[in-house]
N, C-alpha and C positions, 0 to 999 in steps of 0.2 A: 851326917842324919838330918841339920836344918838345911842343905845344901840338897840334899834331895827333894825333900819337903817343900823348897824353894824352887825347884824345878815341875814339881808335879800342879802346882800353883802357877806356873806360867804357861805349862799346857793347856790347865782347866782355862785359864782367861782366854789362851788363843780359841780353842775348841767355842766356849758362849759367845764371843764376838763373830766369830765365824758363824755362829749358828745365826746372829742376831742381822749378820752381813745378805744373808741367804734369805731370811724371813722379809727383808726390804726389797730384794732384786725379786723376788718371788712377786712380793703384791705391787711394784711395780711394772713386770713386763712378763708377768703369768697369763694378761688377757688382752696383752697388746693384737692380738689379729683384729681385734673388735673396737671399734670407733666407742671413743664414750659422749652421752648427747650431751648436748652444747646448750650452758644456763643462758639466761634474757641478759647477762651482760657482762663485756671486759672477755669474753669467750670461755671464761668460768664451769669446769666439766661438774656436772652436775653431783652429785654425792649421794653416793647410795650405795647399799650394802654389798658383801663380797655376794654372797648370795643371788643378790639381784643382780649385780655384773653377770654371774653364771649363765643366767640364763635369759640374759639381755631385756628382763621383763620387769617393770615397776607397780605394782598394786595391780597386775593382770593386763597392765597394757604394756605391746609393745613400743619400742621407740626408734623410729627408722635406724636415725643413725648409729645405733648400738648392734645394725646387720651390717657398716659399714667396714669391709676387709682395709686393712694397713696396707700402703700410705693415706691418711685420709685426705680428698681433698676440701679444698677452701668454700664449695658451696656455692660460689658465685656464677653468672653465666657463661665465663671465659672456664671455668674449672670448677662444673656440677659434681652435686654429687648423684652417684651411679641409682636408677629409678632400679637394680635388681636388688637394692636394699631395702626399697617399701616392697618388693613382692615378697623379697625372702621372710618379712615381719611377715607377712598375709599370711603365709605358707607355717609359718611357726604358731599359728592360732591352734589353739584345741576344733574337733569337730564340731562341738554346740558353736563357733564364733567366739566373737569378744570386739577387741580395740585398737589401731594401731594408729599412733601419733606421728604424725609427721612432721618434724621441725623447719622451722624459716630456713630456706635456702632456695637455689634451684636445683632441679632432680631432673637428671635428663633417661627418659626412660626410652629402654627399645622395643617395648608390646607393650598394648593393653593391660595395667592392673587387673589381674581377676582372680578368684577360686570359687571353686563348683560348692559350697555351703552356704547355710544359710547366716543372718543375721551379725554383720560385718559393720563395723564403724568407724570409719576414716576420717580422720578430724584432723586440721594442718595448725596453722600458727595465725592465719588469716590472709593475706592477698603477697606477702610477705612467704608466705610458702608457696613455688612456683612448681608446677610439672608442664617439663617439655614431653612434646613425643613424636609428628613431626609437622605439626600445625593442621591435620586433615583427619586425622583419624583419633577417636574419643580415646582419652587417658586412663577412664574407666572403664573394665563392661562387667556390669550387675549377671549379665545372664540371667537366666529363669528365675536366680534366687531370693529369697525373704529375707524382708527385714533390713535390709543393706539400709545405712544412710552414711554421708559425706556430705561435709561443710567444711568453710573454712580455707578453702583450697581455692589458686588460683592457678587457673589450666591453660597451653596455649591455643585450644581449640575450645573449650567453656563448654561440653554438651558429656551427656552421659550414655551408654546404651545400657537401657535398662531390660530390651531382650529384643531378641530378633525384632523388627521394625518398632519399637516403642525407645524413644528418647528423653531425657531430662534435661534441662538448661539448670545448672545450681545455681542460687541466689545471688553470689558474692561475682559471677562474671562482668566483666568491664564493660564488652562488646557484647549484647546482648544480638545484636543483628551478623555481627559473626558468628557468635554461634548458631546464630537459626540456618545460617548459612551452610556452618560446616554441616549440624545436624543431615539438610535436605541432603547434600551430598553425598555423606554416607550413605543415603539409604537405596536398597537397593530401584527397580525402575517401578516394584509392587508401592512405593512408597509408605507411611508407616506414620505414628502422634508423635510428636512433639508436646512436651507436656513443659510450663513454665509456672514455678509457686510466684506467691505473693510476696511483698519485701524485699523487693529487689534494689540492686546498692548501686548496679550498673545503669548505663543508658543504648540504647538504640542507636547506636554510630552508624551504621555501613548498611547502606541498602541492600536489602535484599532481592530473588528471582528465585520464581519457584517454575520448576518446569518439567516436574515429577508430578504424575498422579496419584488422588487417594493421599495427598498430604493434608494431615488434619494438625492444626498448633490450637491448642488448650491450655487456657491459663488458668487460675484457680477463682473466677466472679470478676466484674468489670469493677467491683469496689475494695479488690482484695491485691489484684495483679498489674502496678501500674506501670507504665514504661513511659519515660522521655522520649521524644523519637528527637535526635539531631543530627541527622543523615542528610543527606545533600539525594535531592527530587525524591521520588514517591520512596515513601517505604517499603512496602511490599507491595511485586509486581507478581503478577502469577499469570502465564501461560503457556498453555496447554493445547498450542497450537498442532495439529499432527495424535495427538493421542486420540487412542481409542476408547478408553476409560478416564472421562475429563471432571472429578471430583476432588473439591478444596472446603475446606474449613474451617472456620475459625470464630473461637469462642471464648470467652470468662476474663478480658482485660481491658485494661484503659491504657490506650495514643495518645499520650498526649504531645503537642505542638512544643519543642523546646524551644527553639529559638526560627529566624524565619527560612534557613535552609531549607527543611522538606516542603517540597508541593503538596503533597498528596498522602492521605494515609495508607489506602490500598485501590491498587489498579487492580481489575480482573478481566482476563480477554479469555475467548473461549469455555468456561467452565460450564459444567452441567452440573445438577444438582449439589449446589456448592448452600455452605449458607454462611451465615456471618450474624451470631446468636449471643447476647449477652453481652455486650461490647460497649466502651462509652469513647464516643471521639470530641476531646477538648482542642480548642484555640486553631483548628485546620480552618482555610478557606476552601478547601474541594477536598471531604474526606476521602471518600468512595466514589468510585466509577467504575460500572460494571459495560464493558460493548464486544463486539462482534463474536455473534452465536454465543452469549453469556447467557444459559435458558434456565429455570428451574432454580432461581437462585432466592433462598429464605433469611430474610434481617426479621430476628425478631428480638424482642426485651433492649434492641439496642439504642442508646443515646447518643444526642449530637449537640453540643452546649461549649458557654466559654467560660471562662472560668474569672468571676469581677472583672473589672478593667481590662480589658483585654485590647484598647482601641489604638495602642502600638504597635501591631506585626505589619500594620500595611497590608493587611485584606483586601481581599479583589471583590466588590462588592457586587460585581456580576458573575460569581460563581457562586454554589452552591453544595452542602455540606453531601447530599446522594446524588447524583447524575448516573443515570443509564441512557448508554446515548450510541449512536449508530449511525455514521456515516455513509457506508457505504456497505454492499452483500445483506445477507441477514440479519433483521434487527435483534437486541436481545427481546426475550421471549418468555412467556411464565414465570414473572418475579414474584414475589409476593414479599408486603413489608407490614409486620405483626407487632402494635404495640413500641412503634416508636417515638424516642420522644426528639422532637428538637426545639433549645431554648435559647434564645438572647445569644444570638450569632448577628454578626453584622450583615452578614449576606444573604440569599436567599436556601431555602427550605431544601425544597428533592425539583428538581429536572429530569426530565424523561423525554428523549427524541428520538423519534421514530420503533419504538418500543411497539410490539403488539402482547396480550395476556397481562396486563399488570397487575394485581390487587393491592393497596393497601387498608388493610382495617388495623383499626382504632389508633389513628398517629394521635402524639397530641405536640402541634406548633406552634409555638408562640414567641414573639420578641424576634422576630424578624426585621431587618431595617429592610429590606425589598419583597420579592412576591414567597410566599410560604411553598407554592408550589407552580409547577411550571409545563405546560407538557404541549407539546411539538410533533405534529405528525405522529399521534401514540391511536391506536389502534387494538380498541377493547382493554378498557381502562376504568376500573371499581374502588369506589372508595366509600367504606363502610365505617360508620359511628368515629370520623374524626373531630378534634375538637382543634378550635384555632381563637389565637387571641392576639393581639396586637402586631398587625404588619402590616407591611411598607411604610414604616415611618420614616423613613428620609424617602422614600421616592414620589414627588412632588413634582415632575415636571412631566415622566414618560404618559403615553394615552391610558395608560392601565395604570395610572398613580392609585394608589392606597388601596391593591385589589390583592385579595389572596392566592385566590387562583386563577392564571391566566390559562385557557384554551387555545391554539395558535393553531395552524397549518407550518410544515417544514418546506425544506428546499425540494422536499420529495413528495408531498404529498398530506393529506387534509387528517385533523384528528377525525378519528369513527369511533362510535358507538361508547360514548363515556358515561359514566353514570355514577352517580354521589347518591349517599343513603347515611338519613340519623346522622346529618354532621352539626355543629355545633360552634354558630360563627358570635364571637360574645364583643367584638367590634363591629362598631357602626360604619358603612363603606361600602366598597365596592367588594361584593363575597365573591361570587366569579364572574369574569370579563372574556371575554370569546371575540375576536377581534374578524376582519371582513374573512372572505371563503370560508363560511360558517362550517367549524366543526359539527358535526352529527350529534347530539345528545339526547342520553335516553331520558326520559320523565326525570327534574328533580323530586328528593324529597329530604327538604333540610327543617331539620329542627328551628 
């Protein structure tokens, strides 16, 4: 009898330990088809409940690494995570939207991330979360959906498709110039709008060339969207030669010369009905140049100035903050500059050569070490309501020394129909100087 009981005891023990073993194996291998979320250090797996593992969701947030089939890559540049896992996490969201978290690592996409629902929030772990596609196509396409937000990501291109013809630059891109160029290159020939947020962490490292019409670059305001330009040459070149519609616009940002590499902020060629509004240009020796059939250009509420002691940049004292130039062909014309402020610059203020029909309305120009305004061969120029202080302080040798405004002939003709009204000159000296081959001046009305 005792032998039989002992046999039953051994059977029960084997059954018990067998059940325990099966339970442990189930816990270990039951969800092997999905990767676990990686912890913050030492590659420790995130501890989550069985129910959360089953749904691959933590507190309603889809974690992209939980959607990676085994075997799991290392997430490096040589062994990246699959972008299909991010798309699977997005597709797993309910129709009302939700949040997807993309842990640190390199992710290789095969197509832009997208889904036709509203209210999706995609967030990464900062610049350590890097999305790669092909270096030219946007990594995320929002489409026409509403309520999307994307933050803390690093992308190979660095722009988002908001809807057809509308693009956005994320706040944490490293090279704002490269992102702008990629967004422009991703547009159709109909152009589009590129939105730039405030509080940018990157810099303008790559020079940008715009060759498509109807491209508009919009920041959040000259005191909100600040960009350091450390590119070589001209930061933004717009050349619409050969285009039927030749519109371009930029507004709402501050472009600051970050080192000695950039030579100019903006150069417009053959632009019609363009605008540079609500911008601030800082530390440039030549901020903006317009030439070759650039017409109907609006500068409104734009500031050109220096910050503190900026005398170590090696500025060229013979250049100007704004230049409207034409050496050959039809000159720039129908340009108006409204509410411009130019202050504390080592060079001159505004230089206009061979232009036609230019209106300068209510400018405030002060503390220019050279001329405030120089007009050469200009036809039909109107200055209304100007305020001028402290000009030509470093110019003591030239014929027009200590002069605020100089009007003279150019190589191809003299200035004609130049008028001034309601101007205030706060500093004693030569207010207006005219050279030989005198320009034709309208009667002056100087306050």
